[in-house]
TIRO-2110 file (N, C-alpha, C; in Angstrom, 1 decimal):
// TIRO-2110
0.8, -1.2, 0.0, N, 1, A
0.0, 0.0, 0.0, CA, 1, A
0.9, 1.2, 0.0, C, 1, A
0.3, 2.3, -0.6, N, 2, A
1.0, 3.6, -0.6, CA, 2, A
0.1, 4.7, -0.1, C, 2, A
0.7, 5.6, 0.6, N, 3, A
-0.1, 6.8, 1.1, CA, 3, A
0.3, 8.0, 0.3, C, 3, A
-0.7, 8.7, -0.2, N, 4, A
-0.5, 9.9, -1.0, CA, 4, A
-1.2, 11.1, -0.3, C, 4, A
-0.6, 12.2, -0.2, N, 5, A
-1.2, 13.4, 0.4, CA, 5, A
-1.4, 14.4, -0.7, C, 5, A
-2.6, 15.0, -0.7, N, 6, A
-3.0, 16.1, -1.6, CA, 6, A
-3.2, 17.3, -0.8, C, 6, A
-2.4, 18.3, -0.9, N, 7, A
-2.6, 19.6, -0.2, CA, 7, A
-3.2, 20.6, -1.2, C, 7, A
-4.4, 21.2, -0.8, N, 8, A
-5.1, 22.1, -1.6, CA, 8, A
-5.1, 23.5, -1.0, C, 8, A
-4.7, 24.5, -1.7, N, 9, A
-4.6, 25.9, -1.2, CA, 9, A
-5.2, 26.8, -2.1, C, 9, A
-5.8, 27.9, -1.6, N, 10, A
-6.3, 29.0, -2.5, CA, 10, A
-5.1, 29.6, -3.3, C, 10, A
-5.4, 29.9, -4.6, N, 11, A
-4.4, 30.5, -5.4, CA, 11, A
-4.0, 31.8, -4.7, C, 11, A
-2.7, 32.3, -4.9, N, 12, A
-2.3, 33.5, -4.2, CA, 12, A
-3.1, 34.7, -4.5, C, 12, A
-3.7, 34.8, -5.7, N, 13, A
-4.5, 36.0, -6.0, CA, 13, A
-6.0, 36.0, -5.4, C, 13, A
-6.3, 34.9, -4.8, N, 14, A
-7.7, 34.7, -4.3, CA, 14, A
-7.7, 35.1, -2.9, C, 14, A
-8.7, 35.9, -2.5, N, 15, A
-9.0, 36.3, -1.1, CA, 15, A
-9.2, 35.1, -0.3, C, 15, A
-8.6, 35.0, 0.9, N, 16, A
-8.8, 33.9, 1.8, CA, 16, A
-9.3, 34.4, 3.1, C, 16, A
-10.7, 34.6, 3.3, N, 17, A
-11.3, 35.1, 4.5, CA, 17, A
-11.0, 34.3, 5.7, C, 17, A
-10.9, 33.0, 5.6, N, 18, A
-10.6, 32.2, 6.8, CA, 18, A
-9.2, 32.4, 7.3, C, 18, A
-8.2, 32.5, 6.3, N, 19, A
-6.9, 32.8, 6.7, CA, 19, A
-6.7, 34.2, 7.3, C, 19, A
-7.5, 35.2, 6.8, N, 20, A
-7.4, 36.5, 7.3, CA, 20, A
-8.0, 36.6, 8.7, C, 20, A
-9.1, 35.8, 9.0, N, 21, A
-9.7, 35.7, 10.3, CA, 21, A
-8.7, 35.1, 11.3, C, 21, A
-8.0, 34.1, 10.9, N, 22, A
-7.0, 33.5, 11.8, CA, 22, A
-5.8, 34.5, 12.1, C, 22, A
-5.4, 35.2, 11.0, N, 23, A
-4.3, 36.1, 11.1, CA, 23, A
-4.7, 37.3, 12.1, C, 23, A
-5.9, 37.7, 12.0, N, 24, A
-6.4, 38.7, 12.9, CA, 24, A
-6.5, 38.3, 14.3, C, 24, A
-6.8, 37.0, 14.6, N, 25, A
-7.0, 36.5, 15.9, CA, 25, A
-5.6, 36.2, 16.6, C, 25, A
-4.6, 35.9, 15.9, N, 26, A
-3.3, 35.6, 16.5, CA, 26, A
-2.8, 36.6, 17.4, C, 26, A
-2.7, 37.9, 17.0, N, 27, A
-2.2, 38.9, 17.9, CA, 27, A
-3.0, 39.1, 19.2, C, 27, A
-4.3, 38.9, 19.0, N, 28, A
-5.2, 39.0, 20.2, CA, 28, A
-4.9, 37.9, 21.2, C, 28, A
-4.4, 36.8, 20.7, N, 29, A
-4.0, 35.6, 21.5, CA, 29, A
-2.6, 35.7, 22.0, C, 29, A
-1.9, 36.7, 21.6, N, 30, A
-0.5, 36.9, 22.1, CA, 30, A
0.6, 36.4, 21.1, C, 30, A
0.2, 36.0, 19.9, N, 31, A
1.2, 35.6, 18.9, CA, 31, A
1.5, 36.7, 18.0, C, 31, A
2.8, 37.2, 18.0, N, 32, A
3.2, 38.3, 17.2, CA, 32, A
4.1, 37.9, 16.0, C, 32, A
4.2, 38.8, 15.1, N, 33, A
5.1, 38.5, 14.0, CA, 33, A
4.7, 37.7, 12.9, C, 33, A
3.4, 37.4, 12.8, N, 34, A
2.8, 36.6, 11.7, CA, 34, A
2.4, 37.6, 10.6, C, 34, A
3.0, 37.4, 9.4, N, 35, A
2.6, 38.3, 8.3, CA, 35, A
1.4, 37.9, 7.5, C, 35, A
1.2, 36.6, 7.3, N, 36, A
0.1, 36.1, 6.5, CA, 36, A
-0.2, 34.7, 6.9, C, 36, A
-1.5, 34.4, 6.8, N, 37, A
-2.0, 33.0, 7.1, CA, 37, A
-2.9, 32.7, 5.9, C, 37, A
-2.7, 31.5, 5.3, N, 38, A
-3.6, 31.0, 4.3, CA, 38, A
-4.1, 29.6, 4.8, C, 38, A
-5.4, 29.4, 4.6, N, 39, A
-6.0, 28.2, 5.1, CA, 39, A
-6.3, 27.3, 3.9, C, 39, A
-6.0, 26.0, 4.0, N, 40, A
-6.3, 25.1, 2.9, CA, 40, A
-6.8, 23.8, 3.4, C, 40, A
-6.7, 22.8, 2.6, N, 41, A
-7.3, 21.4, 2.9, CA, 41, A
-6.2, 20.4, 2.6, C, 41, A
-6.2, 19.3, 3.4, N, 42, A
-5.3, 18.2, 3.2, CA, 42, A
-6.1, 16.9, 3.1, C, 42, A
-5.8, 16.1, 2.1, N, 43, A
-6.4, 14.8, 1.9, CA, 43, A
-5.3, 13.8, 1.9, C, 43, A
-5.5, 12.7, 2.7, N, 44, A
-4.6, 11.6, 2.7, CA, 44, A
-5.3, 10.4, 2.1, C, 44, A
-4.7, 9.9, 1.1, N, 45, A
-5.3, 8.8, 0.3, CA, 45, A
-4.4, 7.6, 0.3, C, 45, A
-5.0, 6.5, 0.7, N, 46, A
-4.2, 5.2, 0.8, CA, 46, A
-4.6, 4.4, -0.5, C, 46, A
-3.5, 4.1, -1.2, N, 47, A
-3.7, 3.4, -2.5, CA, 47, A
-3.3, 1.9, -2.3, C, 47, A
-4.0, 1.0, -3.0, N, 48, A
-3.6, -0.4, -3.1, CA, 48, A
-2.3, -0.4, -4.0, C, 48, A
-1.3, -1.2, -3.5, N, 49, A
-0.1, -1.4, -4.3, CA, 49, A
0.8, -0.1, -4.3, C, 49, A
1.7, -0.1, -5.2, N, 50, A
2.7, 0.9, -5.4, CA, 50, A
2.1, 2.2, -5.9, C, 50, A
2.8, 3.3, -5.6, N, 51, A
2.4, 4.6, -6.1, CA, 51, A
3.1, 4.8, -7.5, C, 51, A
2.7, 4.1, -8.5, N, 52, A
3.3, 4.2, -9.8, CA, 52, A
2.9, 5.5, -10.5, C, 52, A
3.5, 5.9, -11.6, N, 53, A
3.2, 7.1, -12.3, CA, 53, A
1.7, 7.0, -12.8, C, 53, A
1.3, 5.9, -13.1, N, 54, A
-0.1, 5.7, -13.6, CA, 54, A
-1.1, 6.0, -12.4, C, 54, A
-0.8, 5.5, -11.3, N, 55, A
-1.6, 5.7, -10.1, CA, 55, A
-1.6, 7.2, -9.6, C, 55, A
-0.4, 7.8, -9.7, N, 56, A
-0.3, 9.2, -9.3, CA, 56, A
-1.1, 10.1, -10.3, C, 56, A
-1.1, 9.7, -11.6, N, 57, A
-1.9, 10.4, -12.6, CA, 57, A
-3.4, 10.3, -12.2, C, 57, A
-3.8, 9.2, -11.7, N, 58, A
-5.2, 9.1, -11.2, CA, 58, A
-5.5, 10.0, -10.0, C, 58, A
-4.5, 10.1, -9.1, N, 59, A
-4.6, 11.0, -8.0, CA, 59, A
-4.7, 12.5, -8.5, C, 59, A
-3.9, 12.8, -9.4, N, 60, A
-3.9, 14.2, -10.0, CA, 60, A
-5.3, 14.4, -10.6, C, 60, A
-5.9, 13.4, -11.3, N, 61, A
-7.2, 13.6, -11.8, CA, 61, A
-8.3, 13.7, -10.7, C, 61, A
-8.1, 13.0, -9.6, N, 62, A
-9.0, 13.1, -8.5, CA, 62, A
-8.9, 14.5, -7.9, C, 62, A
-7.7, 15.0, -7.8, N, 63, A
-7.5, 16.3, -7.2, CA, 63, A
-8.1, 17.4, -8.1, C, 63, A
-7.9, 17.3, -9.4, N, 64, A
-8.4, 18.4, -10.3, CA, 64, A
-9.9, 18.3, -10.5, C, 64, A
-10.6, 17.2, -10.3, N, 65, A
-12.0, 17.1, -10.6, CA, 65, A
-12.9, 17.0, -9.4, C, 65, A
-12.3, 16.6, -8.2, N, 66, A
-13.2, 16.5, -7.0, CA, 66, A
-12.6, 17.2, -5.8, C, 66, A
-11.3, 17.1, -5.6, N, 67, A
-10.7, 17.6, -4.3, CA, 67, A
-10.4, 19.1, -4.3, C, 67, A
-10.3, 19.6, -5.5, N, 68, A
-10.0, 21.1, -5.6, CA, 68, A
-10.9, 21.7, -6.6, C, 68, A
-11.0, 23.0, -6.5, N, 69, A
-11.6, 23.8, -7.6, CA, 69, A
-10.5, 24.5, -8.3, C, 69, A
-10.1, 24.0, -9.5, N, 70, A
-9.0, 24.5, -10.2, CA, 70, A
-9.1, 26.0, -10.6, C, 70, A
-10.2, 26.6, -10.6, N, 71, A
-10.4, 28.0, -10.9, CA, 71, A
-9.8, 28.9, -9.8, C, 71, A
-9.9, 28.4, -8.5, N, 72, A
-9.5, 29.3, -7.4, CA, 72, A
-8.5, 28.6, -6.5, C, 72, A
-8.2, 27.3, -6.8, N, 73, A
-7.3, 26.6, -5.9, CA, 73, A
-6.1, 25.9, -6.7, C, 73, A
-5.0, 25.8, -6.0, N, 74, A
-3.9, 25.0, -6.5, CA, 74, A
-3.8, 23.8, -5.6, C, 74, A
-3.2, 22.7, -6.2, N, 75, A
-3.0, 21.5, -5.3, CA, 75, A
-1.6, 20.9, -5.6, C, 75, A
-1.1, 20.2, -4.6, N, 76, A
0.1, 19.5, -4.7, CA, 76, A
-0.1, 18.0, -4.3, C, 76, A
0.5, 17.1, -5.0, N, 77, A
0.4, 15.7, -4.7, CA, 77, A
1.8, 15.2, -4.3, C, 77, A
1.9, 14.5, -3.2, N, 78, A
3.1, 13.9, -2.8, CA, 78, A
2.9, 12.5, -2.1, C, 78, A
3.9, 11.7, -2.3, N, 79, A
3.8, 10.3, -1.8, CA, 79, A
4.5, 10.4, -0.4, C, 79, A
3.9, 9.8, 0.6, N, 80, A
4.5, 9.7, 1.9, CA, 80, A
4.6, 8.2, 2.3, C, 80, A
5.6, 7.8, 3.0, N, 81, A
5.7, 6.4, 3.4, CA, 81, A
5.6, 6.2, 4.9, C, 81, A
END
């Protein structure tokens, strides 16, 4: 079995209201020096067998069609062991 992680983040030019809310709350909680916070999603996918190029291509297809909105989000796929 292989484990694949898909990290989904808003594109840099897209407003991130959740990230802004967290960024605004941090100083009120005593955390200083944070310039920016962006909030995203993380998906962990366990695959049967090896993480071959063909299987990773399927994960990329999953990410672009279901796990992310390609208009406003970028995603990154990586294999973890």
